[in-house]
C-alpha atoms as a printed R data frame, in Angstrom:
    type eleno elety resid chain resno      x       y      z
1   ATOM     1    CA   UNK     A     1 50.127 -38.807 61.015
2   ATOM     2    CA   UNK     A     2 47.176 -37.129 59.293
3   ATOM     3    CA   UNK     A     3 44.912 -38.496 62.086
4   ATOM     4    CA   UNK     A     4 47.190 -37.328 64.974
5   ATOM     5    CA   UNK     A     5 45.534 -35.209 67.595
6   ATOM     6    CA   UNK     A     6 46.835 -32.762 70.307
7   ATOM     7    CA   UNK     A     7 47.548 -34.089 73.637
8   ATOM     8    CA   UNK     A     8 47.994 -32.472 76.979
9   ATOM     9    CA   UNK     A     9 51.525 -31.411 77.481
10  ATOM    10    CA   UNK     A    10 52.491 -31.545 73.904
11  ATOM    11    CA   UNK     A    11 55.656 -29.527 72.954
12  ATOM    12    CA   UNK     A    12 55.539 -26.268 71.121
13  ATOM    13    CA   UNK     A    13 57.154 -27.892 68.180
14  ATOM    14    CA   UNK     A    14 54.551 -30.661 68.002
15  ATOM    15    CA   UNK     A    15 51.770 -28.082 68.396
16  ATOM    16    CA   UNK     A    16 53.157 -26.244 65.424
17  ATOM    17    CA   UNK     A    17 53.343 -29.395 63.317
18  ATOM    18    CA   UNK     A    18 49.643 -30.206 64.252
19  ATOM    19    CA   UNK     A    19 48.632 -26.611 63.285
20  ATOM    20    CA   UNK     A    20 50.413 -27.031 59.910
21  ATOM    21    CA   UNK     A    21 48.637 -30.335 59.372
22  ATOM    22    CA   UNK     A    22 45.151 -28.788 59.975
23  ATOM    23    CA   UNK     A    23 45.943 -26.160 57.366
24  ATOM    24    CA   UNK     A    24 47.258 -29.001 54.957
25  ATOM    25    CA   UNK     A    25 44.086 -31.214 55.389
26  ATOM    26    CA   UNK     A    26 41.904 -28.234 54.527
27  ATOM    27    CA   UNK     A    27 43.343 -28.546 50.953
28  ATOM    28    CA   UNK     A    28 44.777 -31.935 50.353
29  ATOM    29    CA   UNK     A    29 43.346 -34.781 48.239
30  ATOM    30    CA   UNK     A    30 44.195 -38.312 47.895
31  ATOM    31    CA   UNK     A    31 45.780 -39.713 44.757
32  ATOM    32    CA   UNK     A    32 44.145 -42.969 43.973
33  ATOM    33    CA   UNK     A    33 46.620 -45.958 43.598
34  ATOM    34    CA   UNK     A    34 45.419 -49.251 44.540
35  ATOM    35    CA   UNK     A    35 42.747 -47.507 46.736
36  ATOM    36    CA   UNK     A    36 43.550 -49.730 49.771
37  ATOM    37    CA   UNK     A    37 44.265 -46.555 52.028
38  ATOM    38    CA   UNK     A    38 41.314 -44.316 51.014
39  ATOM    39    CA   UNK     A    39 38.252 -44.335 53.100
40  ATOM    40    CA   UNK     A    40 35.318 -43.752 50.592
41  ATOM    41    CA   UNK     A    41 33.027 -42.068 52.940
42  ATOM    42    CA   UNK     A    42 35.545 -40.117 55.078
43  ATOM    43    CA   UNK     A    43 38.626 -38.891 52.919
44  ATOM    44    CA   UNK     A    44 38.972 -36.211 50.502
45  ATOM    45    CA   UNK     A    45 39.506 -37.847 47.064
46  ATOM    46    CA   UNK     A    46 36.840 -36.638 44.580
47  ATOM    47    CA   UNK     A    47 38.462 -33.753 42.535
48  ATOM    48    CA   UNK     A    48 35.150 -32.533 41.095
49  ATOM    49    CA   UNK     A    49 33.580 -31.855 44.402
50  ATOM    50    CA   UNK     A    50 34.110 -28.360 46.178
51  ATOM    51    CA   UNK     A    51 34.774 -30.022 49.439
52  ATOM    52    CA   UNK     A    52 36.477 -33.001 47.728
53  ATOM    53    CA   UNK     A    53 34.255 -35.540 49.607
54  ATOM    54    CA   UNK     A    54 31.641 -38.038 48.353
55  ATOM    55    CA   UNK     A    55 28.202 -36.517 48.104
56  ATOM    56    CA   UNK     A    56 26.244 -39.585 48.502
57  ATOM    57    CA   UNK     A    57 25.493 -40.451 52.196
58  ATOM    58    CA   UNK     A    58 26.884 -43.826 53.284
59  ATOM    59    CA   UNK     A    59 23.570 -45.145 54.935
60  ATOM    60    CA   UNK     A    60 23.892 -48.915 55.707
61  ATOM    61    CA   UNK     A    61 26.599 -49.528 52.914
62  ATOM    62    CA   UNK     A    62 29.208 -52.179 53.436
63  ATOM    63    CA   UNK     A    63 31.760 -51.048 51.083
64  ATOM    64    CA   UNK     A    64 34.488 -49.039 52.959
65  ATOM    65    CA   UNK     A    65 37.687 -48.560 50.933
66  ATOM    66    CA   UNK     A    66 38.211 -47.235 47.387
67  ATOM    67    CA   UNK     A    67 40.050 -50.474 46.344
68  ATOM    68    CA   UNK     A    68 36.598 -52.339 46.615
69  ATOM    69    CA   UNK     A    69 35.467 -50.185 43.664
70  ATOM    70    CA   UNK     A    70 38.198 -51.369 41.442
71  ATOM    71    CA   UNK     A    71 37.965 -54.598 39.270
72  ATOM    72    CA   UNK     A    72 40.785 -56.852 40.504
73  ATOM    73    CA   UNK     A    73 41.141 -58.411 37.155
74  ATOM    74    CA   UNK     A    74 41.896 -55.465 34.734
75  ATOM    75    CA   UNK     A    75 42.482 -52.827 37.626
76  ATOM    76    CA   UNK     A    76 40.010 -50.508 36.093
77  ATOM    77    CA   UNK     A    77 37.138 -48.816 38.074
78  ATOM    78    CA   UNK     A    78 34.064 -51.170 38.278
79  ATOM    79    CA   UNK     A    79 31.639 -48.666 36.545
80  ATOM    80    CA   UNK     A    80 28.532 -50.688 37.106
81  ATOM    81    CA   UNK     A    81 29.280 -50.794 40.881
82  ATOM    82    CA   UNK     A    82 30.014 -47.044 41.004
83  ATOM    83    CA   UNK     A    83 26.698 -46.316 39.207
84  ATOM    84    CA   UNK     A    84 24.813 -48.452 41.637
85  ATOM    85    CA   UNK     A    85 26.618 -47.029 44.707
86  ATOM    86    CA   UNK     A    86 26.648 -43.340 44.187
87  ATOM    87    CA   UNK     A    87 24.184 -40.788 43.174
88  ATOM    88    CA   UNK     A    88 24.609 -39.188 39.952
89  ATOM    89    CA   UNK     A    89 23.540 -35.589 39.681
90  ATOM    90    CA   UNK     A    90 20.216 -36.697 38.183
91  ATOM    91    CA   UNK     A    91 19.327 -39.257 40.919
92  ATOM    92    CA   UNK     A    92 20.697 -36.843 43.522
93  ATOM    93    CA   UNK     A    93 18.363 -33.978 42.558
94  ATOM    94    CA   UNK     A    94 15.463 -36.365 42.104
95  ATOM    95    CA   UNK     A    95 15.955 -37.820 45.640
96  ATOM    96    CA   UNK     A    96 16.552 -34.381 47.177
97  ATOM    97    CA   UNK     A    97 13.328 -33.017 45.720
98  ATOM    98    CA   UNK     A    98 11.001 -35.816 46.022
99  ATOM    99    CA   UNK     A    99 12.161 -38.563 48.485
100 ATOM   100    CA   UNK     A   100 10.093 -37.091 51.335
101 ATOM   101    CA   UNK     A   101  7.034 -37.271 49.224
102 ATOM   102    CA   UNK     A   102  7.396 -40.670 47.638
103 ATOM   103    CA   UNK     A   103  3.984 -41.980 46.810
104 ATOM   104    CA   UNK     A   104  2.591 -44.267 49.608
105 ATOM   105    CA   UNK     A   105  2.321 -47.162 47.119
106 ATOM   106    CA   UNK     A   106  6.104 -47.412 46.845
107 ATOM   107    CA   UNK     A   107  7.026 -46.883 50.467
108 ATOM   108    CA   UNK     A   108  4.355 -48.576 52.540
109 ATOM   109    CA   UNK     A   109  4.839 -51.554 54.713
110 ATOM   110    CA   UNK     A   110  8.650 -51.721 54.803
111 ATOM   111    CA   UNK     A   111  9.240 -51.119 58.519
112 ATOM   112    CA   UNK     A   112 10.000 -54.796 59.621
113 ATOM   113    CA   UNK     A   113 13.725 -54.898 60.812
114 ATOM   114    CA   UNK     A   114 13.785 -58.573 59.939
115 ATOM   115    CA   UNK     A   115 13.618 -57.598 56.321
116 ATOM   116    CA   UNK     A   116 16.693 -55.381 56.504
117 ATOM   117    CA   UNK     A   117 18.620 -57.970 58.712
118 ATOM   118    CA   UNK     A   118 17.888 -60.669 56.106
119 ATOM   119    CA   UNK     A   119 18.730 -58.465 53.115
120 ATOM   120    CA   UNK     A   120 22.332 -57.831 54.431
121 ATOM   121    CA   UNK     A   121 22.634 -61.471 55.190
122 ATOM   122    CA   UNK     A   122 21.929 -62.632 51.602
123 ATOM   123    CA   UNK     A   123 24.628 -64.409 49.649
124 ATOM   124    CA   UNK     A   124 24.751 -61.749 46.794
125 ATOM   125    CA   UNK     A   125 27.222 -58.943 45.868
126 ATOM   126    CA   UNK     A   126 27.009 -55.709 47.789
127 ATOM   127    CA   UNK     A   127 25.811 -53.711 44.691
128 ATOM   128    CA   UNK     A   128 22.801 -56.143 44.483
129 ATOM   129    CA   UNK     A   129 22.104 -55.616 48.123
130 ATOM   130    CA   UNK     A   130 22.180 -51.857 47.487
131 ATOM   131    CA   UNK     A   131 19.682 -52.427 44.635
132 ATOM   132    CA   UNK     A   132 17.488 -54.420 46.990
133 ATOM   133    CA   UNK     A   133 17.753 -51.461 49.544
134 ATOM   134    CA   UNK     A   134 16.601 -49.018 46.830
135 ATOM   135    CA   UNK     A   135 13.672 -51.337 45.890
136 ATOM   136    CA   UNK     A   136 12.569 -51.608 49.484
137 ATOM   137    CA   UNK     A   137 12.717 -47.796 49.933
138 ATOM   138    CA   UNK     A   138 10.818 -47.174 46.600
139 ATOM   139    CA   UNK     A   139 13.863 -45.293 45.363
140 ATOM   140    CA   UNK     A   140 14.167 -46.668 41.785
141 ATOM   141    CA   UNK     A   141 13.696 -43.955 39.157
142 ATOM   142    CA   UNK     A   142 10.816 -45.873 37.252
143 ATOM   143    CA   UNK     A   143  9.089 -43.839 34.557
144 ATOM   144    CA   UNK     A   144  5.756 -43.969 36.470
145 ATOM   145    CA   UNK     A   145  7.262 -42.162 39.507
146 ATOM   146    CA   UNK     A   146  9.169 -39.665 37.486
147 ATOM   147    CA   UNK     A   147  6.209 -38.787 35.371
148 ATOM   148    CA   UNK     A   148  4.205 -38.216 38.519
149 ATOM   149    CA   UNK     A   149  6.887 -35.862 39.691
150 ATOM   150    CA   UNK     A   150  6.985 -34.029 36.334
151 ATOM   151    CA   UNK     A   151 10.502 -35.219 35.366
152 ATOM   152    CA   UNK     A   152  9.508 -37.534 32.629
153 ATOM   153    CA   UNK     A   153  6.735 -36.816 29.976
154 ATOM   154    CA   UNK     A   154  5.761 -40.342 29.719
155 ATOM   155    CA   UNK     A   155  5.019 -43.086 32.364
156 ATOM   156    CA   UNK     A   156  4.972 -45.992 30.119
157 ATOM   157    CA   UNK     A   157  7.468 -48.883 30.256
158 ATOM   158    CA   UNK     A   158 10.315 -48.353 27.983
159 ATOM   159    CA   UNK     A   159 10.615 -52.059 27.463
160 ATOM   160    CA   UNK     A   160  6.992 -53.327 26.708
161 ATOM   161    CA   UNK     A   161  5.147 -49.898 26.274
162 ATOM   162    CA   UNK     A   162  2.095 -51.624 27.597
163 ATOM   163    CA   UNK     A   163  1.666 -50.202 30.969
164 ATOM   164    CA   UNK     A   164  2.772 -47.608 33.575
165 ATOM   165    CA   UNK     A   165  6.272 -48.467 34.899
166 ATOM   166    CA   UNK     A   166  6.372 -48.642 38.725
167 ATOM   167    CA   UNK     A   167  8.496 -51.158 40.811
168 ATOM   168    CA   UNK     A   168  5.816 -53.956 40.561
169 ATOM   169    CA   UNK     A   169  5.838 -53.632 36.729
170 ATOM   170    CA   UNK     A   170  9.348 -53.164 36.378
171 ATOM   171    CA   UNK     A   171 10.331 -56.538 38.323
172 ATOM   172    CA   UNK     A   172  7.147 -58.657 38.007
173 ATOM   173    CA   UNK     A   173  4.413 -57.804 35.464
174 ATOM   174    CA   UNK     A   174  6.322 -56.424 32.321
175 ATOM   175    CA   UNK     A   175  5.959 -58.981 29.788
176 ATOM   176    CA   UNK     A   176  9.790 -59.105 29.212
177 ATOM   177    CA   UNK     A   177 10.450 -59.423 32.883
178 ATOM   178    CA   UNK     A   178  8.256 -62.443 32.973
179 ATOM   179    CA   UNK     A   179 10.222 -64.050 30.326
180 ATOM   180    CA   UNK     A   180 13.268 -63.946 32.601
181 ATOM   181    CA   UNK     A   181 11.385 -65.531 35.439
182 ATOM   182    CA   UNK     A   182  9.923 -68.169 33.045
183 ATOM   183    CA   UNK     A   183 13.366 -69.135 31.947
184 ATOM   184    CA   UNK     A   184 14.593 -69.219 35.592
185 ATOM   185    CA   UNK     A   185 11.832 -71.478 36.430
186 ATOM   186    CA   UNK     A   186 10.182 -69.336 39.192
187 ATOM   187    CA   UNK     A   187  7.309 -67.679 37.137
188 ATOM   188    CA   UNK     A   188  4.748 -69.819 38.828
189 ATOM   189    CA   UNK     A   189  6.047 -69.088 42.371
190 ATOM   190    CA   UNK     A   190  5.964 -65.449 41.609
191 ATOM   191    CA   UNK     A   191  2.487 -65.607 40.115
192 ATOM   192    CA   UNK     A   192  1.176 -66.901 43.531
193 ATOM   193    CA   UNK     A   193  2.831 -63.955 45.295
194 ATOM   194    CA   UNK     A   194  1.335 -61.550 42.782
195 ATOM   195    CA   UNK     A   195 -2.137 -62.537 43.520
196 ATOM   196    CA   UNK     A   196 -2.420 -59.923 46.271
197 ATOM   197    CA   UNK     A   197 -2.768 -56.388 45.264
198 ATOM   198    CA   UNK     A   198  0.372 -54.860 46.867
199 ATOM   199    CA   UNK     A   199  3.167 -52.659 45.725
200 ATOM   200    CA   UNK     A   200  6.306 -53.964 44.313
201 ATOM   201    CA   UNK     A   201  8.372 -52.948 47.380
202 ATOM   202    CA   UNK     A   202  6.071 -54.882 49.776
203 ATOM   203    CA   UNK     A   203  6.188 -57.893 47.418
204 ATOM   204    CA   UNK     A   204 10.098 -57.979 47.490
205 ATOM   205    CA   UNK     A   205  9.995 -57.520 51.264
206 ATOM   206    CA   UNK     A   206  7.722 -60.699 51.475
207 ATOM   207    CA   UNK     A   207 10.078 -62.636 49.144
208 ATOM   208    CA   UNK     A   208 13.067 -61.740 51.189
209 ATOM   209    CA   UNK     A   209 11.316 -62.970 54.309
210 ATOM   210    CA   UNK     A   210 10.034 -66.106 53.016
211 ATOM   211    CA   UNK     A   211 13.124 -67.139 50.853
212 ATOM   212    CA   UNK     A   212 13.922 -70.678 50.525
213 ATOM   213    CA   UNK     A   213 16.528 -72.430 48.675
214 ATOM   214    CA   UNK     A   214 15.627 -73.637 45.123
215 ATOM   215    CA   UNK     A   215 16.670 -77.125 44.525
216 ATOM   216    CA   UNK     A   216 16.547 -77.087 40.837
217 ATOM   217    CA   UNK     A   217 19.035 -73.974 40.844
218 ATOM   218    CA   UNK     A   218 21.806 -75.544 43.077
219 ATOM   219    CA   UNK     A   219 19.918 -74.440 46.151
220 ATOM   220    CA   UNK     A   220 20.193 -70.712 45.347
221 ATOM   221    CA   UNK     A   221 17.678 -68.713 47.537
222 ATOM   222    CA   UNK     A   222 14.591 -67.376 45.950
223 ATOM   223    CA   UNK     A   223 15.451 -63.804 47.253
224 ATOM   224    CA   UNK     A   224 18.913 -63.897 45.997
225 ATOM   225    CA   UNK     A   225 17.643 -65.003 42.599
226 ATOM   226    CA   UNK     A   226 14.880 -62.320 42.353
227 ATOM   227    CA   UNK     A   227 17.167 -59.399 43.390
228 ATOM   228    CA   UNK     A   228 20.099 -60.531 41.063
229 ATOM   229    CA   UNK     A   229 17.528 -61.026 38.115
230 ATOM   230    CA   UNK     A   230 15.772 -57.698 38.982
231 ATOM   231    CA   UNK     A   231 19.199 -55.891 39.130
232 ATOM   232    CA   UNK     A   232 20.255 -57.438 35.753
233 ATOM   233    CA   UNK     A   233 16.873 -56.694 34.049
234 ATOM   234    CA   UNK     A   234 16.758 -52.964 35.320
235 ATOM   235    CA   UNK     A   235 19.971 -52.427 33.261
236 ATOM   236    CA   UNK     A   236 18.929 -54.287 30.205
237 ATOM   237    CA   UNK     A   237 15.352 -52.952 29.793
238 ATOM   238    CA   UNK     A   238 16.225 -50.360 27.217
239 ATOM   239    CA   UNK     A   239 17.791 -52.873 24.820
240 ATOM   240    CA   UNK     A   240 14.727 -53.804 23.021
241 ATOM   241    CA   UNK     A   241 16.298 -55.927 20.113
242 ATOM   242    CA   UNK     A   242 18.593 -58.063 22.340
243 ATOM   243    CA   UNK     A   243 17.274 -61.579 23.060
244 ATOM   244    CA   UNK     A   244 16.889 -62.304 26.790
């Protein structure tokens, strides 16, 4: 009924009901139950927002209903997915101020439509595809980028403290990231890719385009492995004392 629209020849009573609905819709908000009826990007369901709607633009996101943000096991919000999916106020302000001026190193060379097509076809959860989308757009809040934009005082990697943290360092050249790839058995493959002097975003794009199944890892694709490992590592990099 909330989506009903006026039709030619409608009765006065029906027109009055629709007028009342329009007034109602200017102030109503969904109460989240199981989330199956709430359209994340269209409905009013965020009480902390002035217009009650999601601030983050949808883009190419595949997630549609609020129920997809709820863990089906314990029925609580999937906090990690929500952090991946929606801008926090910090990230939103950073993107608003600086996305148009992202340094060329981070954004160059990712114009191939085949890369985006292959990214969305990868056999990985949506939250990791979103992580890949952010990597390809150079939109990870790495210390080097933030320091260059005067948001952070230091550009050094918070995990190894040895170098400036950009996307290439975060995913591939940080000593602790290398440990992950070593244990997964793909470090030598990555070292061959890293021989060329290109940005982290371009390297990931190449890995997505040339991704092949890895027989030693039950035929998991190289791109799936790199993005999943990178997604995991980006969230663990601040835990210095925990073994990998």
